[in-house]
C-alpha positions, 0 to 999 in steps of 0.5 A, spaced: 500 500 500 502 507 498 502 511 505 502 518 506 503 521 513 503 528 515 504 531 522 504 537 526 508 537 533 512 541 537 519 543 535 523 538 539 518 532 537 519 534 530 526 531 530 524 525 533 518 524 528 523 526 522 528 521 524 523 515 525 519 516 519 525 517 514 527 510 516 521 507 513 518 512 508 521 518 503 521 525 506 517 529 501 517 536 504 516 539 511 512 534 516 510 530 510 513 523 508 510 518 503 512 511 500 510 504 499 509 499 505 506 492 507 501 491 512 506 489 517 510 495 516 504 500 517 503 496 524 510 497 526 510 505 524 503 506 527 506 503 534 513 507 533 509 513 532 504 512 538 511 511 542 515 517 541 510 522 538 508 528 543 502 528 547 499 534 544 502 532 537 497 530 531 499 525 526 494 523 519 496 517 515 493 516 508 493 510 505 491 507 498 492 500 495 496 503 489 501 509 488 498 508 481 491 510 484 494 517 486 494 523 482 499 528 485 500 535 482 506 540 485 506 547 485 513 550 486 520 547 487 520 540 491 523 539 497 525 533 501 527 527 497 522 522 494 527 519 489 530 512 491 536 512 486 543 513 489 
């Protein structure tokens, strides 16, 4: 499945969430991560998010069965790294 995660959190918690999500997904832009995951990976990511996110932070997960079903339009220069080519 294709997963998009966005979050809003305190500045000191932002680094923890960024490091966690960067291990599993591609960083798209500030507080936005996306990528293909298995159901097991999704369960693991959700568990880890619940463990490290600040109590007052807000995290939204969007999932679709296939990236092919996603229409993306970007305005302005891209941020982050959505490429898996080294």
